[in-house]
MDTraj code that builds the backbone (N, CA, C; nanometers):
import mdtraj as md
import numpy as np

residues = "ARG THR TYR TYR THR SER GLU LYS ARG ILE HIS PRO CYS GLY SER ILE CYS VAL LEU LEU PHE LEU LEU LEU PRO PHE LEU LEU VAL THR PRO PHE LEU THR ILE LEU SER GLU ARG TYR HIS HIS SER LYS LEU THR ALA LEU SER GLU LEU ALA MET VAL THR GLU PRO LEU SER THR ALA ASN PRO SER SER GLN LYS GLY LYS MET VAL HIS LEU THR SER PRO LEU PRO PRO SER ILE THR SER THR ASP HIS ASP MET GLY VAL SER LEU SER GLY ALA ILE GLY LEU ARG ARG VAL THR GLN TYR CYS GLN TRP THR GLU THR SER SER GLU ARG CYS ASP THR CYS TYR ARG THR VAL THR ALA ARG ASP GLY SER GLU LYS GLU".split()
xyz = np.array([
    [10.0647, 16.1607, 13.5039],
    [10.1914, 16.1532, 13.4423],
    [10.1865, 16.0459, 13.3321],
    [10.2884, 16.0671, 13.2377],
    [10.2875, 15.9873, 13.1079],
    [10.4408, 15.9326, 13.1135],
    [10.4416, 15.8023, 13.1098],
    [10.5784, 15.7378, 13.0983],
    [10.5861, 15.6760, 12.9646],
    [10.7125, 15.7031, 12.9129],
    [10.7562, 15.6271, 12.7906],
    [10.8611, 15.5112, 12.8235],
    [10.8081, 15.4070, 12.7651],
    [10.9134, 15.2979, 12.7727],
    [10.9514, 15.2442, 12.6435],
    [11.0585, 15.2249, 12.6035],
    [11.1005, 15.1549, 12.4771],
    [11.0890, 15.0146, 12.4510],
    [11.0397, 14.9627, 12.5576],
    [11.0263, 14.8164, 12.5513],
    [10.8914, 14.7900, 12.4620],
    [10.8875, 14.6735, 12.3893],
    [10.7725, 14.6456, 12.3359],
    [10.6873, 14.5658, 12.4169],
    [10.5468, 14.5916, 12.4074],
    [10.4603, 14.5191, 12.4895],
    [10.4009, 14.4072, 12.4218],
    [10.4336, 14.2889, 12.4909],
    [10.3943, 14.1598, 12.4373],
    [10.2635, 14.1146, 12.4953],
    [10.1795, 14.0458, 12.4011],
    [10.0581, 13.9986, 12.4601],
    [10.0862, 13.9046, 12.5781],
    [9.9940, 13.8857, 12.6662],
    [10.0327, 13.7896, 12.7853],
    [10.0594, 13.6634, 12.7408],
    [9.9849, 13.6204, 12.6355],
    [9.9870, 13.4916, 12.5783],
    [10.1091, 13.4743, 12.5003],
    [10.1453, 13.5717, 12.4078],
    [10.2729, 13.5806, 12.3224],
    [10.2758, 13.4552, 12.2477],
    [10.4226, 13.4364, 12.2218],
    [10.4418, 13.3258, 12.1153],
    [10.4091, 13.1837, 12.1627],
    [10.3799, 13.1815, 12.3103],
    [10.3397, 13.0343, 12.3386],
    [10.1863, 12.9985, 12.2901],
    [10.0949, 13.1039, 12.2626],
    [9.9763, 13.0854, 12.2132],
    [9.9859, 13.0367, 12.0637],
    [10.0683, 13.1089, 11.9998],
    [10.0872, 13.0843, 11.8490],
    [10.1422, 12.9382, 11.8523],
    [10.2406, 12.9022, 11.9148],
    [10.2935, 12.7758, 11.9323],
    [10.1912, 12.6708, 11.9516],
    [10.1202, 12.6899, 12.0488],
    [10.0004, 12.5962, 12.0758],
    [9.9095, 12.5972, 11.9561],
    [9.8559, 12.7036, 11.9183],
    [9.7711, 12.7011, 11.7968],
    [9.8177, 12.6249, 11.6920],
    [9.9525, 12.6261, 11.6494],
    [10.0105, 12.5382, 11.5491],
    [10.0491, 12.3892, 11.5901],
    [10.0854, 12.3763, 11.6973],
    [10.1225, 12.2567, 11.7567],
    [10.0108, 12.1406, 11.7908],
    [9.9133, 12.2155, 11.8515],
    [9.8159, 12.1308, 11.9180],
    [9.7255, 12.0518, 11.8109],
    [9.6945, 12.1037, 11.6954],
    [9.6328, 12.0217, 11.5784],
    [9.7246, 11.9089, 11.5452],
    [9.8463, 11.9290, 11.5273],
    [9.9559, 11.8185, 11.4862],
    [9.9334, 11.7084, 11.5896],
    [9.9492, 11.7576, 11.7069],
    [9.9555, 11.6557, 11.8108],
    [9.8340, 11.5779, 11.8516],
    [9.7100, 11.6189, 11.7955],
    [9.5857, 11.5704, 11.8040],
    [9.5644, 11.4750, 11.6690],
    [9.6001, 11.5284, 11.5671],
    [9.5642, 11.4658, 11.4382],
    [9.6530, 11.3405, 11.4033],
    [9.7784, 11.3529, 11.4573],
    [9.8898, 11.2533, 11.4186],
    [9.8360, 11.1093, 11.4773],
    [9.8241, 11.1056, 11.6138],
    [9.7620, 10.9755, 11.6738],
    [9.6483, 10.9241, 11.6089],
    [9.5494, 11.0089, 11.5800],
    [9.4260, 10.9611, 11.5100],
    [9.4416, 10.8991, 11.3868],
    [9.5374, 10.9623, 11.2988],
    [9.5702, 10.9013, 11.1806],
    [9.6447, 10.7689, 11.2003],
    [9.7371, 10.7672, 11.2792],
    [9.8049, 10.6476, 11.3232],
    [9.7291, 10.5110, 11.3612],
    [9.6244, 10.5577, 11.4458],
    [9.5318, 10.4593, 11.4796],
    [9.4452, 10.4129, 11.3489],
    [9.3986, 10.4883, 11.2899],
    [9.3192, 10.4490, 11.1541],
    [9.4072, 10.3659, 11.0719],
    [9.5294, 10.4077, 11.0571],
    [9.6227, 10.3235, 10.9654],
    [9.6492, 10.1795, 11.0262],
    [9.6680, 10.1851, 11.1563],
    [9.6913, 10.0511, 11.2190],
    [9.5755, 9.9617, 11.2033],
    [9.4496, 10.0066, 11.2226],
    [9.3203, 9.9388, 11.2102],
    [9.3016, 9.8888, 11.0689],
    [9.3414, 9.9633, 10.9622],
    [9.3210, 9.9229, 10.8450],
    [9.4111, 9.8004, 10.8078],
    [9.5467, 9.8222, 10.8506],
    [9.6371, 9.7075, 10.8147],
    [9.6207, 9.5835, 10.8821],
    [9.5505, 9.5969, 11.0189],
    [9.5398, 9.4763, 11.1035],
    [9.4146, 9.4134, 11.0340],
    [9.3155, 9.4854, 10.9843],
    [9.2077, 9.3981, 10.9386],
    [9.2283, 9.3356, 10.8047],
    [9.3310, 9.4158, 10.7284],
    [9.3862, 9.3294, 10.6088],
    [9.4663, 9.2111, 10.6415],
    [9.5329, 9.2263, 10.7395],
    [9.6354, 9.1013, 10.7687],
    [9.5408, 8.9916, 10.8286],
    [9.4330, 9.0223, 10.9081],
    [9.3536, 8.9269, 10.9605],
    [9.2887, 8.8626, 10.8521],
    [9.2172, 8.9200, 10.7460],
    [9.1506, 8.8802, 10.6324],
    [9.2374, 8.7748, 10.5491],
    [9.3668, 8.8219, 10.5276],
    [9.4594, 8.7293, 10.4566],
    [9.5035, 8.6194, 10.5365],
    [9.5265, 8.6286, 10.6755],
    [9.5509, 8.5076, 10.7626],
    [9.4362, 8.4003, 10.7308],
    [9.3151, 8.4761, 10.7618],
    [9.2042, 8.3631, 10.7547],
    [9.2026, 8.2897, 10.6135],
    [9.2254, 8.3812, 10.5090],
    [9.2240, 8.3087, 10.3709],
    [9.3260, 8.1971, 10.3492],
    [9.4361, 8.2356, 10.4023],
    [9.5519, 8.1289, 10.4083],
    [9.5180, 8.0163, 10.4713],
    [9.4464, 8.0161, 10.5886],
    [9.3889, 7.8856, 10.6569],
    [9.2860, 7.8070, 10.5881],
    [9.1981, 7.8749, 10.5023],
    [9.1063, 7.8018, 10.4410],
    [9.1470, 7.7558, 10.3056],
    [9.2496, 7.8155, 10.2542],
    [9.2833, 7.7806, 10.1184],
    [9.3683, 7.6414, 10.1094],
    [9.3508, 7.5752, 10.0057],
    [9.4160, 7.4477, 9.9990],
    [9.4900, 7.4290, 9.8531],
    [9.5906, 7.3707, 9.8519],
    [9.6436, 7.3446, 9.7257],
    [9.5662, 7.2773, 9.6278],
    [9.5663, 7.2997, 9.4960],
    [9.4788, 7.2381, 9.4092],
    [9.5127, 7.1108, 9.3732],
    [9.4571, 7.0194, 9.3750],
    [9.4810, 6.8769, 9.3443],
    [9.4237, 6.8567, 9.2148],
    [9.5186, 6.7995, 9.1332],
    [9.4832, 6.7586, 8.9952],
    [9.4352, 6.6229, 8.9974],
    [9.4689, 6.5351, 9.1114],
    [9.4209, 6.4010, 9.1077],
    [9.2712, 6.3960, 9.1251],
    [9.2261, 6.4658, 9.2104],
    [9.0689, 6.4466, 9.2440],
    [9.0248, 6.5942, 9.2395],
    [8.9922, 6.6571, 9.1372],
    [8.9547, 6.8007, 9.1543],
    [8.7935, 6.8295, 9.1987],
    [8.7274, 6.7066, 9.1827],
    [8.5901, 6.6909, 9.2224],
    [8.5643, 6.7144, 9.3691],
    [8.6807, 6.6668, 9.4529],
    [8.6696, 6.6774, 9.5965],
    [8.6955, 6.8156, 9.6400],
    [8.7366, 6.9181, 9.5550],
    [8.7707, 7.0435, 9.6037],
    [8.6547, 7.1426, 9.5663],
    [8.5398, 7.0833, 9.5145],
    [8.4336, 7.1794, 9.4442],
    [8.3810, 7.2556, 9.5677],
    [8.3682, 7.3909, 9.5251],
    [8.3099, 7.4911, 9.6361],
    [8.4070, 7.5317, 9.7509],
    [8.5402, 7.4901, 9.7355],
    [8.6513, 7.5408, 9.8350],
    [8.7284, 7.6128, 9.7572],
    [8.7980, 7.7074, 9.8416],
    [8.8980, 7.7955, 9.7988],
    [9.0288, 7.7148, 9.7736],
    [9.0913, 7.7286, 9.6517],
    [9.2032, 7.6430, 9.6130],
    [9.3135, 7.7483, 9.5793],
    [9.4377, 7.6971, 9.5797],
    [9.5459, 7.7863, 9.5432],
    [9.6324, 7.7089, 9.4375],
    [9.6861, 7.7867, 9.3536],
    [9.7645, 7.7410, 9.2557],
    [9.8812, 7.8083, 9.2067],
    [9.9924, 7.7664, 9.1963],
    [10.1115, 7.8254, 9.1502],
    [10.1634, 7.7665, 9.0401],
    [10.2383, 7.8343, 8.9501],
    [10.3094, 7.7622, 8.8292],
    [10.4153, 7.8692, 8.8204],
    [10.5244, 7.7987, 8.7616],
    [10.6570, 7.8754, 8.7150],
    [10.6196, 7.9322, 8.5739],
    [10.6544, 8.0507, 8.5436],
    [10.6540, 8.1172, 8.4425],
    [10.7346, 8.0639, 8.3238],
    [10.6803, 8.0086, 8.2227],
    [10.7668, 7.9526, 8.1164],
    [10.8559, 8.0665, 8.0390],
    [10.9865, 8.0421, 8.0190],
    [11.0716, 8.1432, 7.9699],
    [11.0286, 8.1604, 7.8210],
    [10.9492, 8.1140, 7.7434],
    [10.9254, 8.1070, 7.6249],
    [10.8139, 8.2198, 7.5929],
    [10.7589, 8.2731, 7.7160],
    [10.6658, 8.3881, 7.7085],
    [10.7394, 8.5092, 7.6681],
    [10.6708, 8.5923, 7.5806],
    [10.7337, 8.7197, 7.5342],
    [10.6232, 8.8123, 7.5198],
    [10.6479, 8.9326, 7.5758],
    [10.5436, 9.0288, 7.5642],
    [10.6005, 9.1378, 7.4661],
    [10.5033, 9.1874, 7.3676],
    [10.5577, 9.2581, 7.2625],
    [10.4663, 9.3841, 7.2481],
    [10.5195, 9.4946, 7.2163],
    [10.4371, 9.6058, 7.1895],
    [10.4609, 9.6532, 7.0431],
    [10.4031, 9.6134, 6.9453],
    [10.4478, 9.6201, 6.8151],
    [10.4483, 9.7719, 6.7656],
    [10.3493, 9.8405, 6.8238],
    [10.3578, 10.0025, 6.7860],
    [10.4915, 10.0510, 6.8304],
    [10.5475, 10.0123, 6.9338],
    [10.6396, 10.1087, 6.9859],
    [10.7933, 10.0114, 6.9523],
    [10.7744, 9.8894, 6.9071],
    [10.8995, 9.7984, 6.8694],
    [10.9605, 9.7545, 7.0005],
    [10.8784, 9.7338, 7.1119],
    [10.9343, 9.6706, 7.2249],
    [10.8966, 9.5275, 7.2450],
    [10.9919, 9.4494, 7.2894],
    [10.9726, 9.3177, 7.3190],
    [11.0571, 9.2640, 7.4359],
    [10.9856, 9.2168, 7.5395],
    [11.0414, 9.1615, 7.6611],
    [11.0083, 9.0294, 7.6751],
    [11.1224, 8.9235, 7.6930],
    [11.0992, 8.7955, 7.7280],
    [11.0716, 8.7790, 7.8645],
    [10.9931, 8.6731, 7.9159],
    [10.9689, 8.6594, 8.0523],
    [10.8799, 8.7456, 8.1224],
    [10.8227, 8.8441, 8.0464],
    [10.7220, 8.9325, 8.1151],
    [10.5952, 8.8893, 8.0847],
    [10.4887, 8.9176, 8.1740],
    [10.3570, 8.8669, 8.1559],
    [10.2876, 8.9570, 8.0570],
    [10.3151, 9.0974, 8.0744],
    [10.2428, 9.1938, 7.9988],
    [10.3235, 9.3261, 7.9922],
    [10.2817, 9.4039, 7.8852],
    [10.3365, 9.5394, 7.8778],
    [10.2259, 9.6339, 7.8978],
    [10.2469, 9.7484, 7.9439],
    [10.1491, 9.8540, 7.9616],
    [10.2193, 9.9800, 7.9152],
    [10.1478, 10.0681, 7.8231],
    [10.2154, 10.1857, 7.7774],
    [10.1210, 10.3103, 7.8370],
    [10.1917, 10.3893, 7.8978],
    [10.1194, 10.5122, 7.9403],
    [10.1673, 10.6318, 7.8689],
    [10.0834, 10.6906, 7.7877],
    [10.1176, 10.8088, 7.7073],
    [10.1015, 10.9284, 7.7550],
    [10.1899, 11.0348, 7.7363],
    [10.1806, 11.1582, 7.7933],
    [10.1898, 11.2543, 7.6822],
    [10.0897, 11.3334, 7.6715],
    [10.1042, 11.4420, 7.5622],
    [10.1422, 11.5776, 7.6255],
    [10.2485, 11.6462, 7.5546],
    [10.2827, 11.7779, 7.5842],
    [10.2454, 11.8830, 7.4728],
    [10.1888, 11.9909, 7.5005],
    [10.1781, 12.0937, 7.3982],
    [10.2408, 12.2141, 7.4243],
    [10.2871, 12.2782, 7.3283],
    [10.3572, 12.4094, 7.3234],
    [10.3238, 12.5000, 7.2189],
    [10.3553, 12.6195, 7.2347],
    [10.3206, 12.7146, 7.1239],
    [10.4590, 12.7764, 7.0851],
    [10.4829, 12.7546, 6.9565],
    [10.6007, 12.8144, 6.9005],
    [10.5568, 12.9551, 6.8392],
    [10.6533, 13.0581, 6.8598],
    [10.6361, 13.1835, 6.8042],
    [10.7666, 13.2130, 6.7332],
    [10.7650, 13.2970, 6.6283],
    [10.8677, 13.3353, 6.5430],
    [10.8594, 13.4933, 6.5225],
    [10.9768, 13.5622, 6.5137],
    [10.9585, 13.6906, 6.4695],
    [11.0875, 13.7226, 6.3967],
    [11.0891, 13.8220, 6.3044],
    [11.2004, 13.8798, 6.2237],
    [11.2308, 14.0084, 6.2767],
    [11.3559, 14.0435, 6.3012],
    [11.4035, 14.1642, 6.3655],
    [11.5294, 14.1991, 6.2828],
    [11.5125, 14.3275, 6.2610],
    [11.6294, 14.3896, 6.1794],
    [11.7298, 14.4558, 6.2997],
    [11.8447, 14.4248, 6.2917],
    [11.9352, 14.4863, 6.3913],
    [11.9743, 14.6176, 6.3371],
    [11.9713, 14.6561, 6.2020],
    [12.0178, 14.7788, 6.1495],
    [11.9096, 14.8895, 6.1621],
    [11.9607, 15.0004, 6.2062],
    [11.8454, 15.1062, 6.2383],
    [11.8686, 15.2109, 6.1253],
    [11.7747, 15.2637, 6.0633],
    [11.7798, 15.3793, 5.9845],
    [11.6983, 15.5018, 6.0247],
    [11.7457, 15.6164, 6.0425],
    [11.6557, 15.7218, 6.0675],
    [11.7212, 15.8585, 6.0026],
    [11.6367, 15.9482, 5.9879],
    [11.6644, 16.0626, 5.9261],
    [11.6655, 16.1792, 6.0267],
    [11.7703, 16.2593, 6.0279],
    [11.7759, 16.3571, 6.1121],
    [11.7610, 16.4885, 6.0397],
    [11.6841, 16.5897, 6.0915],
    [11.6615, 16.7089, 6.0283],
    [11.7512, 16.8064, 6.1126],
    [11.8287, 16.9049, 6.0405],
    [11.9137, 17.0038, 6.1214],
    [11.8096, 17.1140, 6.1391],
    [11.8815, 17.2076, 6.1960],
    [11.8093, 17.3482, 6.2185],
    [11.8065, 17.4066, 6.0820],
    [11.8910, 17.4114, 6.0067],
    [11.8963, 17.4800, 5.8672],
    [11.8056, 17.4115, 5.7821],
    [11.7426, 17.3025, 5.7977],
    [11.6564, 17.2231, 5.7103],
    [11.7050, 17.1247, 5.6480],
    [11.8445, 17.0931, 5.6379],
    [11.9107, 16.9952, 5.5768],
    [11.8769, 16.8622, 5.6405],
    [11.8792, 16.7493, 5.5676],
    [11.8510, 16.6148, 5.6329],
    [11.9745, 16.5170, 5.6124],
    [11.9968, 16.4429, 5.7052],
    [12.1000, 16.3522, 5.6941],
    [12.0548, 16.2221, 5.7455],
    [12.0999, 16.1198, 5.6762],
    [12.0568, 15.9779, 5.6886],
    [12.1540, 15.9088, 5.7993],
])
top = md.Topology()
chain = top.add_chain()
for i, resn in enumerate(residues, 1):
    res = top.add_residue(resn, chain, resSeq=i)
    for name in ("N", "CA", "C"):
        top.add_atom(name, md.element.get_by_symbol(name[0]), res)
traj = md.Trajectory(xyz[None], top)
């Protein structure tokens, strides 16, 4: 006997397999990348913390006592400093420096002349022509 059913036969795995196929890599890769990121930032924070413990302020009274040591120096920026880009005519007071990033764009220009008036000659059956 032959039976006809109008139902679509779905693979036993069906959409669950597709969902697992797409979701499983995401679920495995995300924690791995998170752990790598945490390790990187932890090592950076540890290095900066160690550097902060070793660094001492620069002593102008006795600089020879700090020879070979890591020193730290801060200074306020004098308001008289002005950065200028003479080529562009830009000047900023209080800026340490200016950096220009140039971007080039290229294009092609085309032109054409078109006449909107159309002339044609029509020849009739009797041989006469009309414009």
